[in-house]
C-alpha positions in Angstrom: -26.9 65.6 -7.1 -24.6 67.3 -9.5 -23.7 70.2 -6.9 -23.5 67.6 -3.5 -20.7 65.6 -5.3 -18.8 68.7 -6.7 -18.5 69.6 -2.7 -17.4 66.3 -1.5 -13.7 65.0 -0.8 -12.6 62.2 -3.8 -13.3 59.1 -1.5 -16.9 60.6 -0.3 -17.8 61.0 -3.9 -16.7 57.0 -4.6 -18.7 56.3 -1.3 -21.6 58.3 -2.5 -21.6 56.1 -5.7 -21.6 53.5 -4.0 -24.2 53.9 -2.3 -26.5 54.8 -5.5 -25.3 51.7 -7.6 -26.3 49.4 -4.3 -29.6 51.4 -4.6 -30.3 50.7 -7.8 -29.3 47.4 -7.6 -31.4 46.7 -4.3 -34.5 48.0 -6.4 -33.8 45.5 -9.3 -33.1 42.7 -7.0 -36.2 43.2 -4.8 -38.1 42.6 -8.7 -36.9 39.2 -8.8 -38.5 37.7 -5.5 -41.6 40.3 -5.0 -44.1 39.4 -7.2 -43.0 42.2 -9.7 -43.7 44.7 -7.8 -41.3 47.8 -7.3 -39.8 48.4 -3.2 -42.0 51.1 -2.0 -39.5 53.8 -0.9 -39.1 57.1 1.4 -37.2 60.0 2.0 -36.8 60.5 6.0 -35.1 62.6 8.3 -33.4 61.9 11.3 -32.6 63.5 14.8 -30.7 62.4 17.2 -31.6 63.9 20.7 -30.9 63.7 24.5 -33.1 64.9 27.4 -32.4 68.2 28.8 -32.0 68.2 32.4 -34.5 67.0 34.4 -36.6 66.3 31.1 -37.8 62.5 29.6 -39.7 60.9 26.8 -43.0 61.9 28.5 -42.1 65.9 27.8 -40.9 65.2 24.2 -44.4 63.3 23.5 -46.1 66.4 25.5 -44.8 68.6 22.8 -45.1 65.7 20.1 -48.6 66.3 20.7 -49.0 69.8 19.8 -46.8 69.0 17.0 -49.2 67.0 15.8 -52.2 69.2 15.7 -49.7 71.9 14.2 -49.3 69.5 11.3 -52.6 69.6 10.4 -52.9 72.6 9.2 -49.7 73.9 8.5 -48.3 70.7 6.2 -49.4 71.1 2.7 -47.7 67.5 2.0 -47.6 63.8 4.0 -45.2 63.8 6.6 -45.6 61.0 9.4 -43.0 60.9 12.4 -42.1 58.1 14.7 -39.8 58.9 18.3 -37.7 55.9 19.5 -35.6 55.7 22.0 -32.8 53.0 23.1 -33.9 49.4 23.9 -30.4 47.4 24.1 -27.7 50.1 23.3 -24.4 50.9 24.9 -24.3 54.3 25.8 -20.9 54.7 25.1 -21.4 54.0 21.5 -24.5 55.7 20.7 -24.4 58.6 22.8 -28.2 59.7 21.8 -31.5 59.7 24.6 -33.9 59.6 22.0 -34.2 60.0 17.9 -37.0 61.6 15.8 -37.6 60.0 12.5 -39.8 61.8 10.0 -41.0 60.4 6.8 -42.3 61.4 3.2 -42.9 59.7 0.2 -40.9 61.9 -2.3 -37.7 63.8 -1.2 -39.4 67.1 -2.4 -42.3 66.2 -0.1 -39.7 66.3 2.7 -38.5 69.3 1.5 -41.6 71.2 1.8 -42.4 70.2 4.6 -39.1 71.1 5.9 -39.8 74.5 4.6 -42.7 75.1 5.9 -41.4 73.9 9.2 -38.6 76.3 9.3 -41.2 79.1 8.3 -44.3 78.4 10.9 -43.0 76.1 13.2 -40.4 77.7 15.1 -42.3 78.3 18.6 -42.8 74.6 18.5 -39.1 73.9 17.6 -38.0 76.0 20.6 -40.6 74.0 23.2 -38.8 70.8 21.6 -35.2 72.2 22.4 -36.2 73.2 25.9 -36.8 69.2 26.5 -35.1 67.4 24.2 -32.3 69.1 22.1 -30.8 67.7 18.6 -27.2 67.9 17.7 -27.0 65.6 14.9 -29.5 66.2 11.6 -29.1 63.5 9.0 -31.3 62.6 5.7 -31.7 58.4 4.9 -33.1 57.0 1.6 -35.2 54.3 2.6 -35.9 51.1 0.8 -38.1 48.3 2.1 -37.0 45.2 2.0 -39.6 42.9 3.4 -43.1 44.3 4.3 -45.4 43.2 7.5 -48.8 42.3 6.6 -50.2 44.8 10.0 -49.3 47.7 11.0 -48.6 48.6 14.9 -48.2 52.4 15.5 -45.7 51.0 18.3 -42.8 48.2 18.2 -39.2 47.7 18.2 -36.7 48.8 15.6 -33.5 46.8 15.4 -30.2 48.6 13.4 -27.2 47.4 12.3 -24.6 48.9 9.9 -23.6 46.3 7.1 -21.3 46.3 4.4 -21.4 44.1 1.4 -18.4 42.1 0.3 -16.4 43.4 -2.8 -16.9 40.6 -4.5 -20.5 40.1 -3.7 -22.7 40.0 -6.8 -26.7 41.1 -8.0 -27.4 37.6 -8.0 -26.1 36.1 -4.7 -27.7 39.1 -3.2 -30.7 38.2 -5.2 -31.0 34.6 -4.0 -30.3 35.1 -0.5 -32.9 37.8 -0.2 -35.6 35.5 -1.5 -34.5 32.4 0.8 -34.2 34.6 4.3 -38.0 36.1 3.0 -39.3 32.7 3.1 -37.3 31.7 6.2 -39.4 34.2 7.9 -42.5 33.3 6.6 -42.2 29.9 7.7 -41.4 31.3 11.2 -44.7 33.3 10.9 -42.4 36.3 11.3 -44.3 39.3 10.1 -41.3 41.9 10.3 -40.7 44.4 8.5 -37.2 45.0 7.0 -35.7 48.2 5.3 -32.3 49.4 4.3 -31.5 53.0 5.2 -28.5 54.7 3.3 -27.5 57.4 4.5 -27.7 61.1 3.1 -26.7 64.3 3.7 -25.6 65.2 7.1 -24.2 61.7 7.2 -20.4 61.7 9.3 -17.6 61.9 6.4 -16.4 58.5 7.8 -19.7 56.5 8.2 -18.4 53.1 9.2 -20.9 50.9 7.3 -22.8 51.4 3.8 -26.2 51.3 4.7 -28.3 50.3 7.9 -30.4 47.3 8.0 -33.6 47.8 10.2 -36.6 45.2 11.1 -39.6 46.3 12.6 -41.3 43.8 15.1 -44.7 44.9 16.9 -43.3 43.2 19.9 -40.0 41.7 21.6 -41.7 38.1 21.8 -42.0 38.7 17.8 -38.1 39.5 18.2 -37.3 36.8 20.5 -38.5 34.0 17.6 -35.5 34.5 15.4 -32.5 33.7 18.1 -34.9 30.6 19.3 -35.2 29.5 16.2 -31.4 29.3 15.7 -30.8 28.0 19.3 -33.2 25.0 18.4 -31.0 24.3 15.3 -33.0 26.1 12.9 -31.1 29.3 11.8 -31.1 31.4 9.1 -30.2 29.0 6.0 -30.0 32.4 3.4 -26.5 33.0 3.5 -26.7 36.7 3.6 -24.0 36.6 6.5 -21.9 34.9 3.7 -22.0 38.2 1.5 -21.8 40.9 3.7 -20.2 42.0 7.0 -23.0 43.2 9.6 -21.9 45.2 13.2 -23.9 43.9 16.3 -27.3 45.3 16.3 -28.9 47.6 18.8 -32.7 47.7 19.8 -35.1 51.0 19.9 -38.8 51.3 21.2 -40.7 53.1 18.9 -44.0 55.0 18.6 -45.6 56.6 16.1 -46.4 60.5 17.1 -48.7 61.9 14.3 -48.4 64.0 11.4 -50.0 65.3 8.2 -51.5 62.3 6.3 -52.3 62.2 2.7 -55.7 63.4 1.5 
């Protein structure tokens, strides 16, 4: 990390330190309400892409199918990928047609998979570029805040940028997060919740400290919380008093394969 800090402007150093402190607190806080289990963490790369003229999602999925077969014999470490397209999103705010999310269990594994892709995957890279070139490539630190009991290869991701208040304490986050999880359990929701902290490649002037990401298996499940609010049963956790988050945008996401652990 020393090389990273030395290359950033002073204000970015402060932002990065703030991320690390909050990540550490998030990890610790999870222990207070998750049966003493460490949270699952991941290293993730994200590409933001636009469809080439005359191309669409099916064209990307066709190339991704080739990549999935390629990954079985060319990656030496686990790497899983999803593609997501806008469902609720304003194009003028977020000007990409498609995102690629690539996930590994550690930064070294992610780096190894990227080295192998750079060495052996350039022919497939050209095929991806022909259907959906990607201008942005960003790394994220991913922390699991709530796990789902059932996994689904397809679903919906609700994403919003959040900033904790300067006066927010660890104890307040602990209590509010625990209360929210109990509330979602009471609604019968199986949503997973993640915190994505921006890493290498992120905009210099990010407007948020982290992204809060909810994963729902269906839009019916997604609608449970707003219906509860309309019925007079809103989230009682008080998290909204501890931070400010922007308007969520929703993406349809589907698993496209990769190298699995042996």
